[in-house]
CHARMM-style PDB file with segment names, atoms N, HN, CA, C and O in Angstrom:
ATOM      1  N   UNK     1       0.740  -1.179   0.033  1.00  0.00      PROA
ATOM      2  CA  UNK     1       0.058   0.117   0.010  1.00  0.00      PROA
ATOM      3  C   UNK     1       1.030   1.248  -0.064  1.00  0.00      PROA
ATOM      4  O   UNK     1       2.071   1.232   0.594  1.00  0.00      PROA
ATOM      5  N   UNK     2       0.681   2.288  -0.905  1.00  0.00      PROA
ATOM      6  HN  UNK     2      -0.164   2.301  -1.439  1.00  0.00      PROA
ATOM      7  CA  UNK     2       1.566   3.198  -1.081  1.00  0.00      PROA
ATOM      8  C   UNK     2       1.458   4.238   0.186  1.00  0.00      PROA
ATOM      9  O   UNK     2       0.374   4.415   0.742  1.00  0.00      PROA
ATOM     10  N   UNK     3       2.633   4.902   0.600  1.00  0.00      PROA
ATOM     11  HN  UNK     3       3.514   4.758   0.148  1.00  0.00      PROA
ATOM     12  CA  UNK     3       2.647   6.011   1.571  1.00  0.00      PROA
ATOM     13  C   UNK     3       3.268   7.139   1.028  1.00  0.00      PROA
ATOM     14  O   UNK     3       4.428   7.477   1.264  1.00  0.00      PROA
ATOM     15  N   UNK     4       2.354   7.805   0.184  1.00  0.00      PROA
ATOM     16  HN  UNK     4       1.412   7.530  -0.007  1.00  0.00      PROA
ATOM     17  CA  UNK     4       2.872   8.976  -0.769  1.00  0.00      PROA
ATOM     18  C   UNK     4       3.534  10.128  -0.102  1.00  0.00      PROA
ATOM     19  O   UNK     4       4.391  10.778  -0.700  1.00  0.00      PROA
ATOM     20  N   UNK     5       3.122  10.445   1.277  1.00  0.00      PROA
ATOM     21  HN  UNK     5       2.426   9.917   1.763  1.00  0.00      PROA
ATOM     22  CA  UNK     5       3.662  11.539   1.974  1.00  0.00      PROA
ATOM     23  C   UNK     5       5.061  11.582   2.071  1.00  0.00      PROA
ATOM     24  O   UNK     5       5.641  12.657   1.920  1.00  0.00      PROA
ATOM     25  N   UNK     6       5.796  10.339   2.350  1.00  0.00      PROA
ATOM     26  HN  UNK     6       5.324   9.466   2.472  1.00  0.00      PROA
ATOM     27  CA  UNK     6       7.044  10.277   2.545  1.00  0.00      PROA
ATOM     28  C   UNK     6       7.927  10.493   1.336  1.00  0.00      PROA
ATOM     29  O   UNK     6       9.023  11.049   1.405  1.00  0.00      PROA
ATOM     30  N   UNK     7       7.382  10.014   0.208  1.00  0.00      PROA
ATOM     31  HN  UNK     7       6.491   9.563   0.151  1.00  0.00      PROA
ATOM     32  CA  UNK     7       8.033  10.294  -1.174  1.00  0.00      PROA
ATOM     33  C   UNK     7       8.101  11.680  -1.518  1.00  0.00      PROA
ATOM     34  O   UNK     7       9.091  12.275  -1.945  1.00  0.00      PROA
ATOM     35  N   UNK     8       6.888  12.169  -1.281  1.00  0.00      PROA
ATOM     36  HN  UNK     8       6.084  11.686  -0.935  1.00  0.00      PROA
ATOM     37  CA  UNK     8       6.607  13.652  -1.665  1.00  0.00      PROA
ATOM     38  C   UNK     8       7.478  14.509  -0.787  1.00  0.00      PROA
ATOM     39  O   UNK     8       8.033  15.495  -1.272  1.00  0.00      PROA
ATOM     40  N   UNK     9       7.632  14.181   0.501  1.00  0.00      PROA
ATOM     41  HN  UNK     9       7.181  13.380   0.896  1.00  0.00      PROA
ATOM     42  CA  UNK     9       8.580  14.937   1.375  1.00  0.00      PROA
ATOM     43  C   UNK     9       9.992  15.034   0.902  1.00  0.00      PROA
ATOM     44  O   UNK     9      10.656  16.070   0.886  1.00  0.00      PROA
ATOM     45  N   UNK    10      10.411  13.765   0.492  1.00  0.00      PROA
ATOM     46  HN  UNK    10       9.871  12.924   0.505  1.00  0.00      PROA
ATOM     47  CA  UNK    10      11.835  13.625  -0.017  1.00  0.00      PROA
ATOM     48  C   UNK    10      11.997  14.259  -1.203  1.00  0.00      PROA
ATOM     49  O   UNK    10      13.073  14.835  -1.365  1.00  0.00      PROA
ATOM     50  N   UNK    11      11.059  14.300  -2.217  1.00  0.00      PROA
ATOM     51  HN  UNK    11      10.185  13.832  -2.085  1.00  0.00      PROA
ATOM     52  CA  UNK    11      11.188  14.978  -3.372  1.00  0.00      PROA
ATOM     53  C   UNK    11      11.201  16.520  -3.189  1.00  0.00      PROA
ATOM     54  O   UNK    11      12.006  17.205  -3.819  1.00  0.00      PROA
ATOM     55  N   UNK    12      10.336  17.045  -2.354  1.00  0.00      PROA
ATOM     56  HN  UNK    12       9.682  16.489  -1.842  1.00  0.00      PROA
ATOM     57  CA  UNK    12      10.143  18.436  -2.068  1.00  0.00      PROA
ATOM     58  C   UNK    12      11.514  18.971  -1.315  1.00  0.00      PROA
ATOM     59  O   UNK    12      11.890  20.125  -1.522  1.00  0.00      PROA
ATOM     60  N   UNK    13      12.162  18.194  -0.535  1.00  0.00      PROA
ATOM     61  HN  UNK    13      11.857  17.257  -0.367  1.00  0.00      PROA
ATOM     62  CA  UNK    13      13.346  18.596   0.015  1.00  0.00      PROA
ATOM     63  C   UNK    13      14.418  18.612  -0.925  1.00  0.00      PROA
ATOM     64  O   UNK    13      15.267  19.501  -0.858  1.00  0.00      PROA
ATOM     65  N   UNK    14      14.471  17.637  -1.876  1.00  0.00      PROA
ATOM     66  HN  UNK    14      13.781  16.916  -1.930  1.00  0.00      PROA
ATOM     67  CA  UNK    14      15.625  17.566  -2.787  1.00  0.00      PROA
ATOM     68  C   UNK    14      15.434  18.518  -3.905  1.00  0.00      PROA
ATOM     69  O   UNK    14      16.453  18.791  -4.540  1.00  0.00      PROA
ATOM     70  N   UNK    15      14.246  19.114  -4.294  1.00  0.00      PROA
ATOM     71  HN  UNK    15      13.418  18.892  -3.778  1.00  0.00      PROA
ATOM     72  CA  UNK    15      14.293  20.045  -4.982  1.00  0.00      PROA
ATOM     73  C   UNK    15      14.875  21.385  -4.594  1.00  0.00      PROA
ATOM     74  O   UNK    15      15.042  22.264  -5.440  1.00  0.00      PROA
ATOM     75  N   UNK    16      15.177  21.543  -3.346  1.00  0.00      PROA
ATOM     76  HN  UNK    16      15.041  20.829  -2.660  1.00  0.00      PROA
ATOM     77  CA  UNK    16      15.893  22.752  -2.947  1.00  0.00      PROA
ATOM     78  C   UNK    16      17.417  22.649  -3.320  1.00  0.00      PROA
ATOM     79  O   UNK    16      18.142  23.639  -3.225  1.00  0.00      PROA
ATOM     80  N   UNK    17      17.917  21.355  -3.774  1.00  0.00      PROA
ATOM     81  HN  UNK    17      17.328  20.550  -3.851  1.00  0.00      PROA
ATOM     82  CA  UNK    17      19.165  21.193  -4.254  1.00  0.00      PROA
ATOM     83  C   UNK    17      19.263  21.195  -5.636  1.00  0.00      PROA
ATOM     84  O   UNK    17      20.153  21.868  -6.154  1.00  0.00      PROA
ATOM     85  N   UNK    18      18.378  20.455  -6.424  1.00  0.00      PROA
ATOM     86  HN  UNK    18      17.655  19.908  -6.004  1.00  0.00      PROA
ATOM     87  CA  UNK    18      18.387  20.199  -7.732  1.00  0.00      PROA
ATOM     88  C   UNK    18      17.088  20.253  -8.305  1.00  0.00      PROA
ATOM     89  O   UNK    18      16.130  19.792  -7.684  1.00  0.00      PROA
ATOM     90  N   UNK    19      16.944  20.832  -9.566  1.00  0.00      PROA
ATOM     91  HN  UNK    19      17.722  21.205 -10.071  1.00  0.00      PROA
ATOM     92  CA  UNK    19      15.572  20.657 -10.301  1.00  0.00      PROA
ATOM     93  C   UNK    19      15.351  19.159 -10.778  1.00  0.00      PROA
ATOM     94  O   UNK    19      14.227  18.743 -11.060  1.00  0.00      PROA
ATOM     95  N   UNK    20      16.463  18.395 -10.850  1.00  0.00      PROA
ATOM     96  HN  UNK    20      17.376  18.733 -10.621  1.00  0.00      PROA
ATOM     97  CA  UNK    20      16.397  17.128 -11.221  1.00  0.00      PROA
ATOM     98  C   UNK    20      15.630  16.210 -10.322  1.00  0.00      PROA
ATOM     99  O   UNK    20      15.222  15.122 -10.727  1.00  0.00      PROA
ATOM    100  N   UNK    21      15.425  16.657  -9.063  1.00  0.00      PROA
ATOM    101  HN  UNK    21      15.757  17.541  -8.734  1.00  0.00      PROA
ATOM    102  CA  UNK    21      14.680  15.846  -8.100  1.00  0.00      PROA
ATOM    103  C   UNK    21      13.269  15.530  -8.515  1.00  0.00      PROA
ATOM    104  O   UNK    21      12.713  14.516  -8.094  1.00  0.00      PROA
ATOM    105  N   UNK    22      12.662  16.391  -9.349  1.00  0.00      PROA
ATOM    106  HN  UNK    22      13.114  17.215  -9.692  1.00  0.00      PROA
ATOM    107  CA  UNK    22      11.387  16.039  -9.793  1.00  0.00      PROA
ATOM    108  C   UNK    22      11.242  14.822 -10.586  1.00  0.00      PROA
ATOM    109  O   UNK    22      10.165  14.268 -10.802  1.00  0.00      PROA
ATOM    110  N   UNK    23      12.364  14.441 -11.000  1.00  0.00      PROA
ATOM    111  HN  UNK    23      13.240  14.891 -10.824  1.00  0.00      PROA
ATOM    112  CA  UNK    23      12.468  12.992 -11.652  1.00  0.00      PROA
ATOM    113  C   UNK    23      12.745  11.715 -10.852  1.00  0.00      PROA
ATOM    114  O   UNK    23      12.896  10.578 -11.299  1.00  0.00      PROA
ATOM    115  N   UNK    24      12.783  12.141  -9.547  1.00  0.00      PROA
ATOM    116  HN  UNK    24      12.661  13.064  -9.184  1.00  0.00      PROA
ATOM    117  CA  UNK    24      13.124  11.089  -8.675  1.00  0.00      PROA
ATOM    118  C   UNK    24      12.024  10.035  -8.572  1.00  0.00      PROA
ATOM    119  O   UNK    24      10.821  10.294  -8.571  1.00  0.00      PROA
ATOM    120  N   UNK    25      12.564   8.825  -8.484  1.00  0.00      PROA
ATOM    121  HN  UNK    25      13.541   8.615  -8.484  1.00  0.00      PROA
ATOM    122  CA  UNK    25      11.714   7.598  -8.381  1.00  0.00      PROA
ATOM    123  C   UNK    25      11.394   7.223  -6.830  1.00  0.00      PROA
ATOM    124  O   UNK    25      11.006   6.108  -6.483  1.00  0.00      PROA
ATOM    125  N   UNK    26      11.595   8.231  -6.018  1.00  0.00      PROA
ATOM    126  HN  UNK    26      11.910   9.137  -6.299  1.00  0.00      PROA
ATOM    127  CA  UNK    26      11.310   7.865  -4.530  1.00  0.00      PROA
ATOM    128  C   UNK    26       9.955   7.354  -4.386  1.00  0.00      PROA
ATOM    129  O   UNK    26       8.968   7.788  -4.980  1.00  0.00      PROA
ATOM    130  N   UNK    27       9.988   6.363  -3.520  1.00  0.00      PROA
ATOM    131  HN  UNK    27      10.790   6.011  -3.037  1.00  0.00      PROA
ATOM    132  CA  UNK    27       8.794   5.559  -3.288  1.00  0.00      PROA
ATOM    133  C   UNK    27       8.765   5.181  -1.763  1.00  0.00      PROA
ATOM    134  O   UNK    27       9.800   5.032  -1.113  1.00  0.00      PROA
ATOM    135  N   UNK    28       7.475   5.032  -1.230  1.00  0.00      PROA
ATOM    136  HN  UNK    28       6.635   5.153  -1.758  1.00  0.00      PROA
ATOM    137  CA  UNK    28       7.373   4.482   0.121  1.00  0.00      PROA
ATOM    138  C   UNK    28       6.235   3.708   0.192  1.00  0.00      PROA
ATOM    139  O   UNK    28       5.310   4.074  -0.534  1.00  0.00      PROA
ATOM    140  N   UNK    29       6.057   2.700   0.903  1.00  0.00      PROA
ATOM    141  HN  UNK    29       6.808   2.403   1.492  1.00  0.00      PROA
ATOM    142  CA  UNK    29       4.956   2.019   1.033  1.00  0.00      PROA
ATOM    143  C   UNK    29       4.898   0.883   2.121  1.00  0.00      PROA
ATOM    144  O   UNK    29       5.880   0.648   2.825  1.00  0.00      PROA
ATOM    145  N   UNK    30       3.762   0.210   2.235  1.00  0.00      PROA
ATOM    146  HN  UNK    30       2.964   0.401   1.663  1.00  0.00      PROA
ATOM    147  CA  UNK    30       3.604  -0.801   3.364  1.00  0.00      PROA
ATOM    148  C   UNK    30       3.493  -1.987   2.676  1.00  0.00      PROA
ATOM    149  O   UNK    30       2.792  -1.996   1.664  1.00  0.00      PROA
ATOM    150  N   UNK    31       4.105  -3.084   3.069  1.00  0.00      PROA
ATOM    151  HN  UNK    31       4.675  -3.076   3.891  1.00  0.00      PROA
ATOM    152  CA  UNK    31       3.798  -4.379   2.818  1.00  0.00      PROA
ATOM    153  C   UNK    31       3.649  -5.153   4.205  1.00  0.00      PROA
ATOM    154  O   UNK    31       4.508  -5.410   5.049  1.00  0.00      PROA
ATOM    155  N   UNK    32       2.200  -5.460   4.172  1.00  0.00      PROA
ATOM    156  HN  UNK    32       1.502  -5.252   3.487  1.00  0.00      PROA
ATOM    157  CA  UNK    32       1.876  -5.955   5.632  1.00  0.00      PROA
ATOM    158  C   UNK    32       2.120  -4.923   6.645  1.00  0.00      PROA
ATOM    159  O   UNK    32       1.579  -3.822   6.546  1.00  0.00      PROA
ATOM    160  N   UNK    33       2.957  -5.238   7.679  1.00  0.00      PROA
ATOM    161  HN  UNK    33       3.396  -6.133   7.759  1.00  0.00      PROA
ATOM    162  CA  UNK    33       3.325  -4.349   8.669  1.00  0.00      PROA
ATOM    163  C   UNK    33       4.854  -3.804   8.469  1.00  0.00      PROA
ATOM    164  O   UNK    33       5.499  -3.351   9.415  1.00  0.00      PROA
ATOM    165  N   UNK    34       5.323  -3.890   7.249  1.00  0.00      PROA
ATOM    166  HN  UNK    34       4.800  -4.259   6.481  1.00  0.00      PROA
ATOM    167  CA  UNK    34       6.658  -3.370   7.042  1.00  0.00      PROA
ATOM    168  C   UNK    34       6.633  -1.992   6.186  1.00  0.00      PROA
ATOM    169  O   UNK    34       5.961  -1.825   5.168  1.00  0.00      PROA
ATOM    170  N   UNK    35       7.365  -1.174   6.699  1.00  0.00      PROA
ATOM    171  HN  UNK    35       7.911  -1.310   7.526  1.00  0.00      PROA
ATOM    172  CA  UNK    35       7.386   0.075   5.865  1.00  0.00      PROA
ATOM    173  C   UNK    35       8.659   0.081   5.090  1.00  0.00      PROA
ATOM    174  O   UNK    35       9.748  -0.079   5.641  1.00  0.00      PROA
ATOM    175  N   UNK    36       8.519   0.262   3.829  1.00  0.00      PROA
ATOM    176  HN  UNK    36       7.634   0.391   3.381  1.00  0.00      PROA
ATOM    177  CA  UNK    36       9.650   0.191   2.829  1.00  0.00      PROA
ATOM    178  C   UNK    36       9.859   1.443   2.140  1.00  0.00      PROA
ATOM    179  O   UNK    36       8.992   1.873   1.379  1.00  0.00      PROA
ATOM    180  N   UNK    37      11.057   2.131   2.367  1.00  0.00      PROA
ATOM    181  HN  UNK    37      11.761   1.782   2.986  1.00  0.00      PROA
ATOM    182  CA  UNK    37      11.214   3.518   1.729  1.00  0.00      PROA
ATOM    183  C   UNK    37      12.546   3.158   0.712  1.00  0.00      PROA
ATOM    184  O   UNK    37      13.588   2.624   1.091  1.00  0.00      PROA
ATOM    185  N   UNK    38      12.216   3.607  -0.714  1.00  0.00      PROA
ATOM    186  HN  UNK    38      11.369   4.040  -1.021  1.00  0.00      PROA
ATOM    187  CA  UNK    38      13.164   3.495  -1.559  1.00  0.00      PROA
ATOM    188  C   UNK    38      14.073   4.869  -1.542  1.00  0.00      PROA
ATOM    189  O   UNK    38      13.583   5.966  -1.811  1.00  0.00      PROA
ATOM    190  N   UNK    39      15.201   4.711  -1.260  1.00  0.00      PROA
ATOM    191  HN  UNK    39      15.599   3.820  -1.042  1.00  0.00      PROA
ATOM    192  CA  UNK    39      16.063   5.979  -1.140  1.00  0.00      PROA
ATOM    193  C   UNK    39      16.896   6.065  -2.463  1.00  0.00      PROA
ATOM    194  O   UNK    39      17.122   5.074  -3.158  1.00  0.00      PROA
ATOM    195  N   UNK    40      17.321   7.284  -2.745  1.00  0.00      PROA
ATOM    196  HN  UNK    40      17.138   8.089  -2.181  1.00  0.00      PROA
ATOM    197  CA  UNK    40      18.202   7.431  -3.958  1.00  0.00      PROA
ATOM    198  C   UNK    40      19.500   6.766  -3.938  1.00  0.00      PROA
ATOM    199  O   UNK    40      19.995   6.445  -2.857  1.00  0.00      PROA
ATOM    200  N   UNK    41      20.110   6.524  -5.074  1.00  0.00      PROA
ATOM    201  HN  UNK    41      19.709   6.784  -5.952  1.00  0.00      PROA
ATOM    202  CA  UNK    41      21.283   5.706  -5.240  1.00  0.00      PROA
ATOM    203  C   UNK    41      22.548   6.483  -4.669  1.00  0.00      PROA
ATOM    204  O   UNK    41      23.425   5.756  -4.202  1.00  0.00      PROA
ATOM    205  N   UNK    42      22.763   7.818  -4.639  1.00  0.00      PROA
ATOM    206  HN  UNK    42      22.051   8.409  -5.019  1.00  0.00      PROA
ATOM    207  CA  UNK    42      23.903   8.434  -4.390  1.00  0.00      PROA
ATOM    208  C   UNK    42      24.021   8.614  -2.702  1.00  0.00      PROA
ATOM    209  O   UNK    42      23.026   8.851  -2.016  1.00  0.00      PROA
ATOM    210  N   UNK    43      25.231   8.482  -2.203  1.00  0.00      PROA
ATOM    211  HN  UNK    43      26.039   8.289  -2.760  1.00  0.00      PROA
ATOM    212  CA  UNK    43      25.293   8.727  -0.724  1.00  0.00      PROA
ATOM    213  C   UNK    43      24.832   9.783  -0.220  1.00  0.00      PROA
ATOM    214  O   UNK    43      24.239   9.800   0.859  1.00  0.00      PROA
ATOM    215  N   UNK    44      25.090  10.994  -1.078  1.00  0.00      PROA
ATOM    216  HN  UNK    44      25.571  10.981  -1.954  1.00  0.00      PROA
ATOM    217  CA  UNK    44      24.676  12.406  -0.640  1.00  0.00      PROA
ATOM    218  C   UNK    44      23.160  12.386  -0.650  1.00  0.00      PROA
ATOM    219  O   UNK    44      22.617  12.780   0.382  1.00  0.00      PROA
ATOM    220  N   UNK    45      22.461  12.025  -1.563  1.00  0.00      PROA
ATOM    221  HN  UNK    45      22.902  11.705  -2.401  1.00  0.00      PROA
ATOM    222  CA  UNK    45      21.144  12.245  -1.633  1.00  0.00      PROA
ATOM    223  C   UNK    45      20.362  11.217  -0.714  1.00  0.00      PROA
ATOM    224  O   UNK    45      19.227  11.462  -0.307  1.00  0.00      PROA
ATOM    225  N   UNK    46      21.041  10.057  -0.417  1.00  0.00      PROA
ATOM    226  HN  UNK    46      21.963   9.858  -0.749  1.00  0.00      PROA
ATOM    227  CA  UNK    46      20.555   9.191   0.602  1.00  0.00      PROA
ATOM    228  C   UNK    46      20.559   9.757   1.922  1.00  0.00      PROA
ATOM    229  O   UNK    46      19.619   9.540   2.687  1.00  0.00      PROA
ATOM    230  N   UNK    47      21.625  10.525   2.276  1.00  0.00      PROA
ATOM    231  HN  UNK    47      22.388  10.701   1.654  1.00  0.00      PROA
ATOM    232  CA  UNK    47      21.682  11.030   3.550  1.00  0.00      PROA
ATOM    233  C   UNK    47      20.783  12.231   3.685  1.00  0.00      PROA
ATOM    234  O   UNK    47      20.207  12.391   4.761  1.00  0.00      PROA
ATOM    235  N   UNK    48      20.598  13.121   2.670  1.00  0.00      PROA
ATOM    236  HN  UNK    48      21.067  12.991   1.796  1.00  0.00      PROA
ATOM    237  CA  UNK    48      19.682  14.169   2.713  1.00  0.00      PROA
ATOM    238  C   UNK    48      18.128  13.687   2.886  1.00  0.00      PROA
ATOM    239  O   UNK    48      17.347  14.233   3.666  1.00  0.00      PROA
ATOM    240  N   UNK    49      17.810  12.616   2.067  1.00  0.00      PROA
ATOM    241  HN  UNK    49      18.444  12.173   1.434  1.00  0.00      PROA
ATOM    242  CA  UNK    49      16.515  12.148   2.054  1.00  0.00      PROA
ATOM    243  C   UNK    49      16.202  11.310   3.524  1.00  0.00      PROA
ATOM    244  O   UNK    49      15.076  11.309   4.022  1.00  0.00      PROA
ATOM    245  N   UNK    50      17.278  10.654   4.090  1.00  0.00      PROA
ATOM    246  HN  UNK    50      18.193  10.654   3.686  1.00  0.00      PROA
ATOM    247  CA  UNK    50      17.026  10.093   5.376  1.00  0.00      PROA
ATOM    248  C   UNK    50      16.765  11.166   6.431  1.00  0.00      PROA
ATOM    249  O   UNK    50      16.019  10.941   7.385  1.00  0.00      PROA
ATOM    250  N   UNK    51      17.411  12.382   6.244  1.00  0.00      PROA
ATOM    251  HN  UNK    51      18.017  12.564   5.470  1.00  0.00      PROA
ATOM    252  CA  UNK    51      17.162  13.565   7.146  1.00  0.00      PROA
ATOM    253  C   UNK    51      15.927  13.967   7.117  1.00  0.00      PROA
ATOM    254  O   UNK    51      15.421  14.486   8.112  1.00  0.00      PROA
ATOM    255  N   UNK    52      15.262  13.794   5.990  1.00  0.00      PROA
ATOM    256  HN  UNK    52      15.673  13.372   5.181  1.00  0.00      PROA
ATOM    257  CA  UNK    52      13.837  14.330   5.904  1.00  0.00      PROA
ATOM    258  C   UNK    52      12.681  13.361   6.509  1.00  0.00      PROA
ATOM    259  O   UNK    52      11.691  13.766   7.117  1.00  0.00      PROA
ATOM    260  N   UNK    53      12.989  12.032   6.234  1.00  0.00      PROA
ATOM    261  HN  UNK    53      13.794  11.703   5.740  1.00  0.00      PROA
ATOM    262  CA  UNK    53      11.984  11.094   6.675  1.00  0.00      PROA
ATOM    263  C   UNK    53      12.367  10.668   8.161  1.00  0.00      PROA
ATOM    264  O   UNK    53      11.407  10.345   8.860  1.00  0.00      PROA
ATOM    265  N   UNK    54      13.492  10.626   8.682  1.00  0.00      PROA
ATOM    266  HN  UNK    54      14.272  10.889   8.114  1.00  0.00      PROA
ATOM    267  CA  UNK    54      13.672  10.101   9.958  1.00  0.00      PROA
ATOM    268  C   UNK    54      12.797  10.732  11.153  1.00  0.00      PROA
ATOM    269  O   UNK    54      12.317  10.069  12.072  1.00  0.00      PROA
ATOM    270  N   UNK    55      12.667  12.166  10.984  1.00  0.00      PROA
ATOM    271  HN  UNK    55      13.057  12.705  10.237  1.00  0.00      PROA
ATOM    272  CA  UNK    55      11.767  12.561  12.159  1.00  0.00      PROA
ATOM    273  C   UNK    55      10.116  12.092  12.170  1.00  0.00      PROA
ATOM    274  O   UNK    55       9.353  12.199  13.130  1.00  0.00      PROA
ATOM    275  N   UNK    56       9.824  11.593  10.941  1.00  0.00      PROA
ATOM    276  HN  UNK    56      10.444  11.507  10.161  1.00  0.00      PROA
ATOM    277  CA  UNK    56       8.466  11.157  10.823  1.00  0.00      PROA
ATOM    278  C   UNK    56       8.470   9.764  11.152  1.00  0.00      PROA
ATOM    279  O   UNK    56       7.362   9.346  11.486  1.00  0.00      PROA
ATOM    280  N   UNK    57       9.407   8.919  11.154  1.00  0.00      PROA
ATOM    281  HN  UNK    57      10.307   9.258  10.882  1.00  0.00      PROA
ATOM    282  CA  UNK    57       9.311   7.480  11.373  1.00  0.00      PROA
ATOM    283  C   UNK    57       8.740   7.063  12.562  1.00  0.00      PROA
ATOM    284  O   UNK    57       7.884   6.180  12.513  1.00  0.00      PROA
ATOM    285  N   UNK    58       9.133   7.648  13.841  1.00  0.00      PROA
ATOM    286  HN  UNK    58       9.829   8.365  13.881  1.00  0.00      PROA
ATOM    287  CA  UNK    58       8.468   7.088  15.016  1.00  0.00      PROA
ATOM    288  C   UNK    58       6.981   7.118  14.913  1.00  0.00      PROA
ATOM    289  O   UNK    58       6.365   6.106  15.246  1.00  0.00      PROA
ATOM    290  N   UNK    59       6.377   8.107  14.514  1.00  0.00      PROA
ATOM    291  HN  UNK    59       6.878   8.929  14.244  1.00  0.00      PROA
ATOM    292  CA  UNK    59       5.076   8.238  14.422  1.00  0.00      PROA
ATOM    293  C   UNK    59       4.379   7.351  13.385  1.00  0.00      PROA
ATOM    294  O   UNK    59       3.290   6.821  13.603  1.00  0.00      PROA
ATOM    295  N   UNK    60       5.111   7.213  12.173  1.00  0.00      PROA
ATOM    296  HN  UNK    60       5.996   7.644  11.996  1.00  0.00      PROA
ATOM    297  CA  UNK    60       4.648   6.326  11.126  1.00  0.00      PROA
ATOM    298  C   UNK    60       4.590   4.939  11.821  1.00  0.00      PROA
ATOM    299  O   UNK    60       3.502   4.364  11.828  1.00  0.00      PROA
ATOM    300  N   UNK    61       5.651   4.356  12.400  1.00  0.00      PROA
ATOM    301  HN  UNK    61       6.535   4.824  12.395  1.00  0.00      PROA
ATOM    302  CA  UNK    61       5.735   3.096  13.019  1.00  0.00      PROA
ATOM    303  C   UNK    61       4.620   2.842  14.013  1.00  0.00      PROA
ATOM    304  O   UNK    61       4.056   1.751  14.099  1.00  0.00      PROA
ATOM    305  N   UNK    62       4.291   4.014  14.846  1.00  0.00      PROA
ATOM    306  HN  UNK    62       4.749   4.901  14.776  1.00  0.00      PROA
ATOM    307  CA  UNK    62       3.257   3.813  15.833  1.00  0.00      PROA
ATOM    308  C   UNK    62       1.942   3.549  14.998  1.00  0.00      PROA
ATOM    309  O   UNK    62       1.177   2.650  15.348  1.00  0.00      PROA
ATOM    310  N   UNK    63       1.706   4.257  14.002  1.00  0.00      PROA
ATOM    311  HN  UNK    63       2.327   4.987  13.717  1.00  0.00      PROA
ATOM    312  CA  UNK    63       0.420   4.169  13.282  1.00  0.00      PROA
ATOM    313  C   UNK    63       0.322   2.806  12.520  1.00  0.00      PROA
ATOM    314  O   UNK    63      -0.775   2.276  12.337  1.00  0.00      PROA
ATOM    315  N   UNK    64       1.476   2.256  12.085  1.00  0.00      PROA
ATOM    316  HN  UNK    64       2.367   2.686  12.233  1.00  0.00      PROA
ATOM    317  CA  UNK    64       1.487   0.943  11.646  1.00  0.00      PROA
ATOM    318  C   UNK    64       1.227  -0.006  12.683  1.00  0.00      PROA
ATOM    319  O   UNK    64       0.612  -1.023  12.364  1.00  0.00      PROA
ATOM    320  N   UNK    65       1.582   0.146  13.848  1.00  0.00      PROA
ATOM    321  HN  UNK    65       2.081   0.972  14.107  1.00  0.00      PROA
ATOM    322  CA  UNK    65       1.336  -0.739  14.747  1.00  0.00      PROA
ATOM    323  C   UNK    65       0.011  -0.776  15.413  1.00  0.00      PROA
ATOM    324  O   UNK    65      -0.232  -1.603  16.292  1.00  0.00      PROA
ATOM    325  N   UNK    66      -0.859   0.118  15.004  1.00  0.00      PROA
ATOM    326  HN  UNK    66      -0.661   0.789  14.290  1.00  0.00      PROA
ATOM    327  CA  UNK    66      -2.239   0.283  15.354  1.00  0.00      PROA
ATOM    328  C   UNK    66      -2.482   1.545  16.258  1.00  0.00      PROA
ATOM    329  O   UNK    66      -3.634   1.647  16.678  1.00  0.00      PROA
ATOM    330  N   UNK    67      -1.734   2.367  16.570  1.00  0.00      PROA
ATOM    331  HN  UNK    67      -0.798   2.285  16.228  1.00  0.00      PROA
ATOM    332  CA  UNK    67      -2.030   3.423  17.423  1.00  0.00      PROA
ATOM    333  C   UNK    67      -3.317   4.199  16.769  1.00  0.00      PROA
ATOM    334  O   UNK    67      -3.596   4.298  15.574  1.00  0.00      PROA
ATOM    335  N   UNK    68      -3.965   4.678  17.817  1.00  0.00      PROA
ATOM    336  HN  UNK    68      -3.739   4.597  18.787  1.00  0.00      PROA
ATOM    337  CA  UNK    68      -5.257   5.530  17.362  1.00  0.00      PROA
ATOM    338  C   UNK    68      -5.041   6.970  17.940  1.00  0.00      PROA
ATOM    339  O   UNK    68      -6.020   7.682  18.158  1.00  0.00      PROA
ATOM    340  N   UNK    69      -3.948   7.342  18.154  1.00  0.00      PROA
ATOM    341  HN  UNK    69      -3.152   6.764  17.977  1.00  0.00      PROA
ATOM    342  CA  UNK    69      -3.524   8.754  18.522  1.00  0.00      PROA
ATOM    343  C   UNK    69      -3.753   9.740  17.401  1.00  0.00      PROA
ATOM    344  O   UNK    69      -3.544   9.400  16.236  1.00  0.00      PROA
ATOM    345  N   UNK    70      -4.128  10.816  17.679  1.00  0.00      PROA
ATOM    346  HN  UNK    70      -4.298  11.093  18.625  1.00  0.00      PROA
ATOM    347  CA  UNK    70      -4.383  11.914  16.609  1.00  0.00      PROA
ATOM    348  C   UNK    70      -3.113  12.196  15.912  1.00  0.00      PROA
ATOM    349  O   UNK    70      -2.064  12.340  16.539  1.00  0.00      PROA
ATOM    350  N   UNK    71      -3.186  12.278  14.648  1.00  0.00      PROA
ATOM    351  HN  UNK    71      -4.038  12.161  14.138  1.00  0.00      PROA
ATOM    352  CA  UNK    71      -2.032  12.610  13.850  1.00  0.00      PROA
ATOM    353  C   UNK    71      -1.404  13.993  14.033  1.00  0.00      PROA
ATOM    354  O   UNK    71      -0.202  14.190  13.855  1.00  0.00      PROA
ATOM    355  N   UNK    72      -2.316  14.987  14.414  1.00  0.00      PROA
ATOM    356  HN  UNK    72      -3.293  14.827  14.558  1.00  0.00      PROA
ATOM    357  CA  UNK    72      -1.935  16.359  14.571  1.00  0.00      PROA
ATOM    358  C   UNK    72      -1.396  16.692  15.912  1.00  0.00      PROA
ATOM    359  O   UNK    72      -1.001  17.825  16.188  1.00  0.00      PROA
ATOM    360  N   UNK    73      -1.381  15.622  16.809  1.00  0.00      PROA
ATOM    361  HN  UNK    73      -1.702  14.701  16.586  1.00  0.00      PROA
ATOM    362  CA  UNK    73      -0.857  15.968  18.235  1.00  0.00      PROA
ATOM    363  C   UNK    73       0.603  15.840  18.177  1.00  0.00      PROA
ATOM    364  O   UNK    73       1.128  14.900  17.581  1.00  0.00      PROA
ATOM    365  N   UNK    74       1.285  16.764  18.784  1.00  0.00      PROA
ATOM    366  HN  UNK    74       0.858  17.528  19.268  1.00  0.00      PROA
ATOM    367  CA  UNK    74       2.781  16.712  18.983  1.00  0.00      PROA
ATOM    368  C   UNK    74       3.226  15.524  19.501  1.00  0.00      PROA
ATOM    369  OT1 UNK    74       4.427  15.354  19.711  1.00  0.00      PROA
TER     370      UNK     74
END
């Protein structure tokens, strides 16, 4: 099942570095209860993209595990 927000965030952040980011094949999705994130091939882009998604991962993993907490709550 696609998780488009993560890929959109990676692409948006990468656009600050290069206009070529709009061609990114970034993808994120769920397979069962596993979150899969397709990162770029270059080490620099991988570091940049991980920096974008890592802050959201704890909440994402809670939701995958069935948390019913509000998404807008800090």
